[in-house]
C-alpha positions in Angstrom: 54.0 102.1 138.5 52.7 102.2 134.9 53.8 99.3 132.7 53.4 98.2 129.1 53.3 94.5 128.5 53.9 93.1 125.0 53.3 89.8 123.2 55.4 90.5 120.2 54.8 89.0 116.8 55.4 90.2 113.3 51.8 89.6 112.3 49.8 90.3 115.5 51.2 91.8 118.6 49.1 92.1 121.8 49.7 94.9 124.3 48.4 95.9 127.7 48.8 98.9 130.0 48.7 98.4 133.8 48.9 101.1 136.4 49.7 99.8 139.9 48.2 96.4 139.1 45.1 97.8 137.4 44.5 97.0 133.7 43.9 100.4 132.0 44.1 99.6 128.3 44.8 96.8 125.8 44.8 96.1 122.2 46.4 94.4 119.2 48.6 95.6 116.4 48.1 93.6 113.2 49.6 93.4 109.8 48.9 91.1 106.9 51.7 92.2 104.6 53.8 89.5 103.1 56.9 91.8 103.4 58.6 91.1 106.8 60.2 94.5 107.1 56.9 96.2 106.4 55.2 94.1 109.1 58.0 95.0 111.6 57.6 98.6 110.7 53.8 98.5 111.2 54.4 96.9 114.7 56.9 99.6 115.5 54.5 102.3 114.5 51.8 100.8 116.7 54.2 100.7 119.7 55.2 104.3 119.1 51.5 105.3 119.2 51.1 103.4 122.5 54.2 105.1 124.0 52.9 108.5 122.9 49.4 107.9 124.2 50.7 106.5 127.5 53.9 108.7 127.8 54.4 108.0 131.5 55.2 104.3 131.1 58.1 103.3 133.5 58.7 99.7 132.5 58.0 97.4 129.6 57.7 93.7 129.8 58.0 91.7 126.6 57.9 88.0 126.0 61.4 86.7 125.3 62.0 84.9 122.0 62.5 81.3 122.7 63.6 78.9 120.0 61.1 76.0 119.9 62.0 72.5 119.1 65.7 73.1 118.5 65.2 76.0 116.1 63.1 74.1 113.6 62.0 77.4 112.1 65.1 79.7 112.0 63.3 82.2 109.7 60.6 82.8 112.3 63.1 83.0 115.1 65.2 85.5 113.2 62.1 87.7 112.4 61.1 87.8 116.1 64.6 88.7 117.1 64.6 91.5 114.6 61.3 92.8 115.9 62.5 92.5 119.5 65.6 94.5 118.7 63.9 97.4 116.9 61.3 97.5 119.7 64.0 97.7 122.3 65.7 100.5 120.4 62.5 102.4 120.0 61.8 102.2 123.7 65.3 103.4 124.4 65.0 106.3 121.9 61.6 107.3 123.3 62.7 107.5 126.9 66.1 106.1 128.1 64.7 105.8 131.6 62.1 103.1 130.6 63.3 99.7 131.6 62.7 96.8 129.3 62.6 93.3 130.8 62.2 90.2 128.7 60.4 87.3 130.3 60.0 83.7 129.0 56.5 82.4 128.4 57.0 79.5 130.8 58.0 81.9 133.6 55.0 84.3 133.3 52.6 81.4 132.8 53.9 79.6 135.9 53.5 82.7 138.0 49.8 82.9 137.2 49.3 79.1 137.6 49.3 77.9 134.0 51.3 74.6 133.8 53.7 74.4 130.8 56.1 71.7 129.8 56.6 68.5 127.7 53.4 67.3 126.1 51.4 70.5 126.5 50.5 72.0 123.2 50.8 75.7 122.3 47.1 75.8 121.4 46.1 74.5 124.8 48.3 77.2 126.5 46.7 79.9 124.4 43.2 78.7 125.4 44.3 78.8 129.1 45.6 82.3 128.7 42.3 83.5 127.2 40.4 81.7 130.0 42.6 83.4 132.6 41.7 86.8 131.1 38.0 85.9 130.9 38.0 84.8 134.6 40.0 87.7 135.9 38.8 90.6 133.7 35.6 89.2 132.1 37.0 90.0 128.7 36.8 87.9 125.5 40.0 88.7 123.7 42.2 87.0 121.1 45.2 85.0 122.3 47.7 87.8 121.5 45.9 90.3 123.7 45.4 87.6 126.4 49.1 86.9 126.5 49.9 90.6 126.8 47.4 90.9 129.7 48.7 87.8 131.4 52.3 89.1 131.1 51.2 92.4 132.6 49.3 90.7 135.3 52.2 88.5 136.2 54.5 91.5 136.5 52.2 94.0 138.1 50.9 91.9 140.9 52.9 90.3 143.7 53.4 87.0 141.9 56.8 85.4 141.3 57.9 85.5 137.7 61.3 83.9 138.1 61.7 80.2 138.1 64.3 78.7 140.4 65.6 75.6 138.6 67.7 74.4 141.5 
């Protein structure tokens, strides 16, 4: 199965393509515009290019938007939700058979052995993500690409990505 994994952001979105568990391609879509809608459009154009280049993608995994610290930054949360919505719509319009699955960061990290939780800072997690990619693929990539590769790895290998809270 060919999958696209996404670490969506309005400024820098990492992406990775996996075919039957093998990393085929990866990259980052970046925008420095101060206009939110322009940044979202740039991200969308980049994702369209990926879908056209890899037109046999069967499933897309994207990181779910999770409000941090009780929605301290509602503006950022809203922007990410808008991006997630337009990306979902673009995938649907590109090929209605492509399945989109959203996965929480704590879930995909747990499935590849990266501990998350209270007291663990975001910067530490990003460093561990990049270390995972270095150790498993011998690649030095930024944290956005590392997250996309980790999301893809977690969902293209036989690792459990669902957390049972019971």
